[in-house]
C-alpha positions in Angstrom: -138.1 101.9 59.3 -137.9 101.4 63.6 -137.7 97.8 65.0 -141.1 97.2 66.5 -141.0 98.2 70.4 -141.8 94.9 72.5 -141.6 95.2 76.3 -140.0 92.5 77.9 -139.5 91.6 81.4 -137.1 88.3 82.0 -135.5 86.1 84.8 -131.6 86.4 84.2 -130.2 83.8 86.3 -131.9 80.2 86.3 -131.0 80.1 90.6 -134.1 81.9 90.9 -136.1 79.0 89.8 -136.8 77.6 93.0 -139.2 80.8 93.5 -140.8 80.2 90.3 -141.7 76.3 89.9 -145.1 76.7 90.6 -145.9 80.1 89.3 -147.4 78.7 85.7 -148.8 82.0 85.0 -145.3 83.9 84.5 -144.5 81.2 82.5 -147.5 81.5 80.5 -147.2 85.6 80.4 -143.2 84.9 79.0 -144.5 83.0 76.2 -147.4 85.4 75.5 -144.5 88.2 75.4 -142.6 86.1 72.8 -145.6 85.3 70.6 -146.4 89.3 70.5 -142.4 89.8 69.4 -142.9 86.9 66.6 -146.0 88.8 65.0 -144.2 92.0 65.4 -141.5 91.2 63.5 -143.3 89.1 60.7 -145.6 91.6 59.4 -146.1 92.3 55.7 -144.1 96.0 56.5 -141.4 93.5 58.2 -140.8 91.2 55.8 -140.8 93.9 53.0 -137.8 95.5 55.1 -136.2 92.5 55.9 -136.0 91.8 51.6 -133.3 94.7 51.7 -129.7 93.0 50.9 -128.0 94.9 53.3 -130.4 93.3 55.9 -130.2 89.9 54.8 -126.3 90.3 55.0 -126.3 91.6 58.5 -128.8 89.2 59.4 -127.0 86.3 58.3 -124.0 87.3 60.2 -125.9 87.7 63.5 -127.5 84.5 63.1 -123.9 82.7 62.6 -122.9 84.8 65.7 -125.7 83.4 67.7 -125.0 80.0 66.9 -121.1 79.4 66.0 -121.3 75.4 66.0 -123.6 75.6 63.2 -122.2 75.1 59.6 -122.4 78.5 57.4 -124.1 76.4 54.6 -127.1 75.8 56.8 -127.7 78.9 58.4 -128.1 80.5 54.9 -130.7 77.8 54.0 -132.6 78.9 57.4 -133.1 82.0 57.4 -135.0 82.5 54.0 -137.4 79.9 55.6 -138.9 82.7 57.7 -138.9 85.7 55.0 -135.2 86.4 56.2 -136.6 88.0 59.4 -134.1 87.3 61.9 -136.0 87.1 65.4 -138.6 84.6 64.1 -135.8 82.6 62.5 -133.4 82.7 65.6 -136.3 81.5 67.7 -137.0 78.9 65.6 -133.7 77.7 65.1 -133.7 77.6 68.9 -137.0 75.5 68.9 -135.4 73.1 66.1 -132.0 72.5 68.3 -133.8 71.5 71.2 -137.0 69.3 69.9 -135.6 67.9 67.1 -132.6 65.9 65.8 -130.2 68.3 64.1 -129.8 68.0 60.3 -126.1 68.9 60.3 -122.8 68.0 62.0 -121.5 71.0 63.9 -118.6 72.4 63.5 -115.1 71.2 65.1 -113.9 75.3 65.1 -116.7 77.7 65.8 -117.5 80.6 63.6 -115.0 83.4 64.9 -116.9 85.5 67.4 -116.8 89.3 66.6 -116.4 91.0 69.8 -118.9 93.7 68.9 -121.7 91.3 68.6 -121.4 89.3 72.1 -124.0 89.8 74.7 -122.0 91.8 76.9 -120.8 94.3 73.9 -123.9 94.5 71.9 -125.3 97.4 73.9 -122.7 99.5 73.2 -122.3 98.6 69.6 -126.2 99.5 69.0 -125.6 102.6 70.8 -122.9 103.5 68.5 -124.3 102.6 65.5 -125.4 105.1 63.2 -129.0 105.3 62.2 -130.3 102.9 59.8 -130.5 99.4 58.6 -127.8 98.1 60.5 -128.7 99.4 63.9 -132.4 98.2 63.2 -131.1 94.8 62.7 -128.8 95.0 65.6 -131.9 96.3 67.8 -133.8 92.7 66.7 -131.0 90.7 67.5 -130.4 92.2 71.0 -134.4 91.4 71.5 -133.9 88.1 69.9 -131.1 86.6 72.3 -133.4 87.9 75.3 -136.0 86.3 74.1 -133.9 83.2 73.7 -132.5 84.0 77.0 -136.3 83.4 78.7 -136.9 80.4 76.7 -133.4 78.8 78.4 -134.3 79.8 81.7 -137.6 78.3 81.7 -136.1 75.4 80.3 -133.7 75.3 82.9 -136.5 75.6 85.3 -138.5 72.6 83.4 -135.2 70.4 83.9 -134.3 70.9 87.4 -138.4 70.1 88.1 -137.9 66.7 86.6 -134.5 65.8 88.7 -136.5 67.2 91.7 -139.4 65.2 91.1 -137.4 62.2 90.9 -135.3 63.0 93.9 -138.8 63.4 95.9 -140.5 60.3 94.6 -137.6 58.0 95.7 -137.0 60.0 99.1 -140.9 59.0 99.9 -140.6 55.6 98.8 -138.1 55.3 101.3 -140.3 57.4 103.9 -143.3 55.3 102.7 -145.2 58.2 101.9 -146.3 57.3 98.3 -150.6 57.4 98.3 -152.6 56.2 95.3 -155.0 59.8 94.2 -158.7 58.9 94.5 -159.1 60.0 91.2 -156.9 59.0 88.7 -155.4 56.3 90.9 -151.7 57.4 90.5 -149.3 56.6 92.9 -147.8 59.9 94.3 -145.6 61.6 96.8 -147.8 63.0 99.9 -146.3 66.3 99.6 -147.2 66.5 96.1 -151.2 66.3 96.8 -154.0 68.2 97.9 -156.5 66.9 100.0 -160.3 67.6 100.9 -160.9 69.6 104.3 -163.1 66.1 105.7 -161.3 66.2 109.0 -163.0 62.2 109.6 -162.1 60.8 106.1 -159.6 63.2 104.5 -159.1 62.1 101.0 -156.2 62.7 98.8 -155.8 63.7 95.1 -153.1 64.7 92.7 -152.7 68.2 91.6 -153.3 67.7 88.0 -156.9 66.2 89.2 -157.9 68.7 91.7 -156.9 71.0 88.6 -158.8 69.7 85.6 -161.5 69.6 88.3 -161.5 73.1 89.0 -161.4 73.9 85.2 -164.3 71.9 84.8 -166.5 73.5 87.4 -165.5 77.1 85.4 -166.4 75.6 81.6 -169.7 74.6 83.6 -170.2 78.3 85.0 -169.9 76.8 88.8 -167.6 77.6 92.1 -167.5 75.2 94.2 -164.8 73.0 94.8 -165.8 69.7 96.4 -164.0 66.3 96.9 -164.1 64.1 94.0 -164.1 61.1 96.5 -166.2 57.9 95.6 -167.4 57.8 99.0 -169.6 60.6 98.4 -167.6 63.0 100.3 -169.1 66.4 100.1 -166.4 68.5 101.9 -164.7 71.4 100.0 -160.8 72.2 99.5 -159.5 74.8 102.3 -158.2 78.2 101.0 -154.2 76.8 101.7 -155.3 73.7 99.9 -156.3 75.7 96.7 -153.5 77.6 96.6 -151.4 74.6 96.2 -153.5 73.4 92.7 -155.2 76.6 91.2 -153.5 79.0 88.8 -154.5 82.6 89.4 -156.1 82.7 86.1 -158.3 79.8 87.6 -158.8 81.4 90.9 -160.3 84.7 89.2 -162.6 83.0 86.9 -164.1 81.1 90.3 -164.2 84.1 91.9 -166.0 85.7 89.2 -168.5 82.6 88.8 -169.0 83.4 92.4 -169.8 86.9 92.6 -172.4 86.6 89.5 -174.2 84.1 91.8 -174.3 86.2 94.6 -175.3 89.2 92.5 -178.3 86.8 90.9 -179.5 85.3 94.3 -180.0 89.3 95.6 -182.1 89.8 92.5 -181.3 93.2 91.9 -183.1 94.7 89.1 -181.5 96.7 86.6 -178.1 95.0 87.4 -175.1 95.9 84.5 -171.8 94.4 84.5 -168.5 95.6 82.8 -167.8 93.5 79.8 -164.1 93.7 80.9 -164.0 93.1 84.4 -165.9 91.8 87.2 -167.7 95.0 88.3 -171.4 95.3 88.6 -173.6 98.0 89.8 -177.1 99.1 89.5 -178.1 100.8 86.5 -181.3 102.8 84.8 -183.1 101.3 81.7 -180.6 101.4 78.6 -183.1 103.9 77.3 -182.1 106.4 80.1 -178.7 105.7 80.1 -176.8 103.7 77.2 -173.3 104.1 79.1 -171.7 101.9 81.6 -169.0 103.6 83.8 -167.0 100.7 85.2 -165.7 102.2 88.9 -163.1 99.4 89.2 -159.5 101.1 89.6 -158.0 98.7 87.9 -160.5 99.2 84.6 -162.4 102.3 84.9 -164.0 101.4 81.3 -166.5 103.1 80.0 -168.8 101.2 77.7 -171.8 101.2 75.5 -174.4 99.3 77.2 -175.9 97.8 73.9 -172.8 96.7 71.8 -170.4 95.8 75.1 -167.7 98.0 73.3 -165.8 101.2 74.3 -168.2 104.1 74.3 -169.0 106.0 71.0 -172.2 108.2 72.0 -173.6 109.7 70.7 -173.0 107.6 67.5 -175.3 105.0 67.1 -173.4 101.1 67.5 -173.8 100.7 63.9 -171.8 104.2 62.9 -169.4 103.2 65.3 -168.8 99.4 64.0 -167.9 101.2 60.6 -165.8 103.8 61.6 -163.6 100.8 63.2 -163.1 99.2 60.2 -164.4 96.0 62.0 -167.6 95.8 59.6 -168.1 91.6 59.7 -167.7 90.0 56.0 -170.8 88.6 54.2 -169.4 85.3 54.7 -168.7 86.0 58.5 -172.3 86.5 58.8 -173.5 83.5 57.4 -171.3 81.8 59.6 -172.0 83.6 62.5 -176.2 82.9 61.7 -175.2 79.0 61.5 -173.5 78.9 64.5 -176.2 80.7 66.7 -178.9 78.4 65.5 -177.6 75.5 67.3 -176.5 77.6 70.6 -179.4 78.1 73.2 -179.2 80.7 76.3 -181.1 80.1 79.7 -184.0 81.7 80.0 -182.8 83.0 83.6 -179.3 83.7 83.5 -178.6 84.1 79.8 -175.6 80.8 80.0 -175.2 79.5 76.4 -175.4 75.7 76.0 -176.0 73.1 73.5 -177.2 69.7 73.7 -175.4 66.5 72.0 -177.6 63.7 73.5 -180.5 62.8 75.8 -183.9 64.5 76.3 -185.2 68.1 75.3 -185.5 68.9 79.4 -182.8 70.9 79.7 -181.4 72.1 83.3 -178.8 75.0 83.8 -175.5 74.1 84.9 -174.8 77.6 85.7 -174.3 77.8 90.0 -177.5 79.1 91.4 -179.5 79.1 88.7 -181.1 75.4 87.8 -183.5 76.6 85.3 -185.1 74.1 83.1 -186.5 74.7 80.4 -187.3 73.1 76.2 -184.7 72.6 73.9 -187.3 72.8 71.4 -189.0 76.0 71.9 -186.7 77.4 74.6 -189.5 77.9 77.1 -189.4 77.0 81.0 -191.1 73.8 81.7 -191.4 70.7 83.5 -191.8 67.4 82.0 -195.7 68.2 81.4 -194.3 70.5 78.2 -193.8 67.2 76.3 -195.1 64.6 74.3 -194.7 61.9 76.8 -197.9 60.7 78.4 -196.3 58.5 80.8 -195.1 61.5 82.4 -198.0 63.6 82.4 -197.3 65.2 78.9 -199.9 65.2 75.9 -199.2 64.0 72.3 -198.8 66.8 70.0 -196.4 68.4 72.4 -192.6 69.2 72.0 -191.0 65.8 71.8 -188.8 64.7 74.8 -186.5 62.7 72.6 -185.7 63.3 69.3 -182.7 63.7 67.0 -180.4 66.3 68.2 -177.9 65.9 64.6 -181.2 66.1 62.8 -182.9 69.1 64.5 -179.5 70.9 64.5 -179.0 70.4 61.0 -182.3 71.6 60.1 -182.4 74.6 61.9 -178.3 75.8 60.6 -179.7 75.3 57.0 -182.6 77.4 57.8 -180.2 79.9 59.4 -178.0 79.9 56.8 -180.8 80.2 54.1 -182.3 83.6 55.8 -178.8 84.8 56.5 -177.9 84.6 52.7 -181.3 86.5 51.8 -180.3 88.9 54.3 -176.9 89.5 53.4 -178.2 89.7 49.3 -180.5 92.4 50.2 -178.0 94.4 51.7 -175.1 93.7 48.9 -176.9 93.4 45.7 -173.6 93.1 43.3 -172.2 90.6 45.7 -170.7 86.9 44.1 -173.1 84.7 46.4 -170.7 81.8 45.3 -168.4 83.3 47.8 -170.9 82.1 50.4 -170.7 78.1 49.4 -169.0 76.2 51.8 -166.9 73.4 50.7 -166.3 71.0 53.8 -163.6 68.5 53.9 -163.6 65.1 54.0 -162.4 64.7 57.4 -165.7 67.0 58.5 -167.7 65.1 56.5 -166.7 61.9 58.1 -167.3 63.4 61.5 -170.8 64.4 60.6 -171.4 61.0 59.7 -170.5 59.3 62.5 -172.1 61.9 64.8 -175.3 60.9 63.2 -174.9 57.3 63.3 -174.1 58.3 67.1 -177.0 60.1 67.5 -179.3 57.3 65.7 -177.7 54.8 67.9 -179.0 57.0 71.0 -182.5 57.1 69.6 -182.5 53.3 69.0 -181.5 52.9 72.1 -184.7 54.7 73.8 -187.2 52.8 71.5 
């Protein structure tokens, strides 16, 4: 068995930290690579491979070489906790020694260092090793050490950041350059804050508050970032200020939402979007052309306009799904039907939403939409659509106020019954007991709490 191939890019020198201090995207990317590596070396096939006695012996030696001050007895007990897989065990050990109190006493005299296994000599050792288990585990060890170096690099960056921030705060206090965030009221050095672009009355905020505001806007499908001051300031944030608190991911999301808004306002008929990137183009009806060819140079995906997955024409979506082997299980079909029963979609822009409290007259929060519709029948409406006669409605119309929890419960139960019936028809031999849902006490308690809160809102309206 060959060691799983994992691409890795690291920053080997902590002196580079100054240029990366605010680059959360790079750090997140490194964490994602590590997660992929751990997953690759934890598969059932890898666990079976690691059960070999020769592998276990070599992995134990290498783990002791990685931590020469750790008693051999403890190493011997730690490796089996991770099914003898070296890479996951080494990284888990690194987590333990940096976040927990050590459960052992370090050795006064460390384990004898094997020169061939030192980081400088390891590449030559791997190159000259014969193909087989030993070479495989050495390659795994080399990758584990590199991943550990990445972790230690970012830990050094974090430690340096803490010291730098403390020194910066102390200097700001001496200079009288401390200001209160107008959102969370925390005292911050001015050079660690951002401000709106209101020239007459500039308002300052800490970067965390500004970042959370932007993420909230993305969650609401909005792209305008406006001042959070209580003075009703409607100023925005300049491009230079945005760069100080927005991650690349959030910036892309805001740009995507703005692009969607512009296209929606343009009112283009037959507008089709790529499911993998923001690219959009006018297309004929899906009956004429079922494929969408993305023209974005960084994407260029060809997808099915019906199922939003890679093209499978001339096969139907169902045929392609069966061939891919990703047919949803009977239980999953029922679960999805129950979830979808609670979720509504805007009649105008298809943005999904769900109600917790309040009236049934729902306004879409998506930027540039603002469609108003009924939560009960999903029709676009105004107050005259409902049963409140004081607002122009008529008795017998859809209720303006009701228990959202009760409605959701009834709709979910109805959806579950329909889904079970459909699954039973398609799978005559299916044991229907496998579709029973046993909820934990915590979930049941949470449901009871939400019902009580919902009832309190209804009583408050009475």
